[in-house]
C-alpha positions as CSV (number, residue, x, y, z in Angstrom):
1,M,77.0,88.1,81.5
2,V,78.3,91.7,81.4
3,K,81.6,92.3,79.6
4,D,84.5,94.1,81.3
5,E,83.6,97.3,79.3
6,V,80.1,98.7,78.8
7,N,79.2,101.8,76.8
8,F,76.3,104.2,77.4
9,S,75.4,106.4,74.4
10,N,72.5,108.7,73.6
11,K,70.0,105.9,74.0
12,A,71.0,105.6,77.6
13,I,71.8,109.2,78.4
14,S,69.4,112.1,77.7
15,K,71.7,114.9,78.7
16,S,74.5,116.1,81.0
17,I,74.8,119.4,82.8
18,F,78.2,120.9,83.3
19,R,78.8,124.4,84.8
20,G,75.1,125.4,84.3
21,K,75.0,124.3,80.6
22,N,73.1,121.4,78.9
23,Y,74.9,119.0,76.6
24,P,72.6,116.6,74.7
25,K,75.3,114.5,73.1
26,N,77.0,112.0,75.5
27,N,79.1,108.9,75.4
28,L,80.1,107.2,78.7
29,S,81.9,104.0,79.2
30,L,82.6,101.9,82.3
31,S,85.3,99.2,82.6
32,I,87.4,97.4,85.1
33,I,91.1,98.0,85.5
34,K,92.6,94.6,86.1
35,G,95.7,93.8,88.1
36,K,96.7,95.0,91.5
37,A,94.3,98.0,91.5
38,N,91.0,96.3,90.5
39,T,89.0,99.5,90.2
40,L,86.3,101.0,88.0
41,Y,87.3,103.2,85.2
42,V,84.9,105.8,83.8
43,Y,85.4,107.9,80.6
44,H,82.8,110.5,79.5
45,Q,82.6,112.7,76.4
46,F,79.9,115.3,75.9
47,G,79.0,118.2,73.5
48,K,76.3,120.1,71.7
49,K,76.4,118.5,68.3
50,R,78.6,115.5,68.9
51,A,79.7,113.7,72.0
52,Y,83.4,114.2,71.3
53,D,83.4,117.8,70.1
54,R,83.4,119.7,73.4
55,F,84.5,118.1,76.7
56,R,85.7,114.9,78.2
57,W,86.9,113.6,81.5
58,Y,87.9,110.3,83.1
59,D,88.5,108.8,86.5
60,T,90.6,105.6,87.1
61,N,89.0,105.0,90.5
62,F,85.3,105.7,89.9
63,G,83.4,105.9,93.1
64,G,86.5,105.6,95.2
65,E,88.0,108.7,96.8
66,N,85.4,111.0,95.1
67,N,82.0,109.6,96.0
68,F,79.2,109.6,93.5
69,K,75.5,110.0,94.4
70,L,72.6,108.3,92.6
71,D,69.3,110.1,92.4
72,S,67.0,107.1,91.6
73,K,63.8,109.3,91.5
74,N,65.2,111.6,88.7
75,R,67.7,109.0,87.3
76,I,70.7,111.3,87.8
77,L,74.3,110.5,88.5
78,H,75.9,113.2,90.5
79,Y,79.7,113.0,90.3
80,V,82.7,115.1,91.2
81,V,85.4,115.1,88.6
82,P,88.7,115.0,90.5
83,Y,90.8,116.8,87.9
84,W,89.6,119.1,85.1
85,E,91.5,121.0,82.4
86,D,90.1,124.0,80.5
87,E,91.7,125.7,77.5
88,G,91.6,129.4,77.8
89,A,91.2,132.0,75.0
90,D,95.0,132.4,75.0
91,G,95.4,128.7,74.2
92,A,96.8,127.9,77.6
93,F,95.4,125.1,79.7
94,Y,94.1,125.8,83.2
95,A,93.5,123.0,85.8
96,D,90.7,122.8,88.3
97,E,90.0,120.1,91.0
98,D,86.7,118.6,92.1
99,V,84.4,119.9,89.4
100,P,80.8,118.7,89.6
101,V,78.9,117.1,86.7
102,K,75.3,115.7,86.4
103,I,74.4,112.9,84.0
104,Y,70.7,112.3,83.2
105,F,69.8,108.7,82.2
106,T,66.8,107.4,80.2
107,P,64.8,104.6,81.9
108,Y,66.6,102.0,79.8
109,G,70.0,103.6,80.5
110,W,69.4,103.9,84.3
111,K,68.5,100.2,84.6
112,K,71.6,99.2,82.5
113,F,73.9,101.6,84.5
114,N,72.8,100.2,87.9
115,K,73.1,96.6,86.7
116,T,76.6,97.2,85.3
117,I,77.8,98.9,88.5
118,A,76.5,95.9,90.6
119,L,78.1,93.2,88.4
120,F,81.4,95.1,88.0
121,Q,81.6,95.6,91.8
122,E,81.1,91.8,92.3
123,K,83.9,91.0,89.9
124,I,86.2,93.5,91.6
125,D,85.4,92.1,95.1
126,A,86.0,88.5,93.9
127,R,89.3,89.4,92.4
128,K,90.4,91.2,95.6
129,K,89.5,88.1,97.6
130,R,91.6,85.9,95.3
131,I,94.5,88.2,95.6
132,S,94.2,88.4,99.4
133,K,94.1,84.6,99.7
134,K,97.3,84.3,97.6
135,R,98.9,86.9,99.9
136,K,97.8,85.0,103.1
137,A,99.2,81.7,101.9
138,P,102.8,82.4,101.0
139,A,104.8,79.7,99.4
140,K,106.4,77.5,101.9
141,K,110.1,78.1,102.2
142,K,112.2,75.0,101.8
143,T,113.4,74.2,105.2
144,T,116.7,73.0,104.1
145,T,118.5,72.7,107.4
146,R,121.8,73.9,106.3
147,K,124.4,72.3,108.5
148,R,126.3,75.0,110.1
149,K,129.8,74.6,109.3
150,A,131.9,74.0,112.3
151,P,134.4,76.8,112.7
152,A,137.7,76.0,111.2
153,K,140.0,74.7,113.9
154,K,142.9,77.0,114.5
155,K,146.1,75.2,113.8
156,T,147.7,74.9,117.2
157,T,151.2,75.0,115.9
158,T,153.0,74.9,119.2
159,R,155.8,77.0,118.2
160,K,158.8,75.8,120.2
161,R,160.0,78.7,122.1
162,K,163.6,79.2,121.2
163,A,165.8,78.7,124.2
164,P,167.6,81.9,124.9
165,A,170.9,82.0,123.2
166,K,173.5,80.9,125.6
167,K,175.9,83.6,126.5
168,K,179.3,82.5,125.5
169,T,181.0,81.9,128.7
170,T,184.4,82.7,127.4
171,T,186.3,82.4,130.6
172,R,188.9,84.9,129.9
173,K,191.9,83.7,131.6
174,R,193.1,86.4,133.8
175,K,196.5,87.2,132.8
176,A,198.9,86.5,135.6
177,P,200.6,89.6,136.6
178,A,203.9,89.9,134.7
179,K,206.6,88.5,136.8
180,K,209.1,91.0,137.8
181,K,212.4,90.2,136.4
182,T,214.3,89.2,139.4
183,T,217.6,90.3,138.0
184,T,219.7,89.3,140.9
185,R,222.1,92.1,140.7
186,K,225.2,90.8,142.2
187,R,226.0,93.0,145.0
188,K,229.4,94.4,144.5
189,A,231.7,93.4,147.1
190,P,232.8,96.3,149.2
191,V,235.9,97.8,148.1
192,K,238.7,96.7,150.3
193,K,240.4,99.5,151.9
194,R,244.0,99.3,151.3
195,K,246.1,99.1,154.3
196,A,248.0,102.3,154.7
197,T,251.5,101.3,154.2
198,K,253.6,103.6,156.2
199,K,256.0,105.1,154.0
200,K,259.4,105.0,155.4
201,T,260.5,108.5,155.6
202,T,264.1,108.8,155.8
203,R,264.6,111.8,157.7
204,K,267.8,113.4,157.1
205,K,269.8,114.2,160.1
206,R,270.5,117.7,160.7
């Protein structure tokens, strides 16, 4: 039974070639990233005198987007490192993408490497199936048939329509026209003409 992390040291790797140079000291590890990803994780250190004194790289999705090639005849793993950082003479770091590397395995290391890849891939596939089954069978929602509340009845308050206010029919009594004072002026009786009394003129005889 292979563990979820396997290391390959100098007994398993004879050398690595990077940018035209040989590096005899190597340390490579393979492991499984558990969880939603379920991918292979590779971490590689290499150098001239010690594995960790020169270069290192890693990939969280080994064999995923950047394909690797296995040369069974020469026991070589051809891989393209997706992201690489170099430190310049000025101390600054410079990034490159898709940098190739070759890792040469011993007969023992080659057999161990292929066996590890196969077993890890089986574990990854089994975990993916379990996850997909869980996703396919979602938990049944409780079908609590919530009774829909009947809409609240509107209060039909039949507001009595106020009868229009009655106009006061103040029957103003029409004033009777003022009676003319019928002052019955007594008509004066006509003045009686006095009878002309003939004066007796005593004419003197001449």
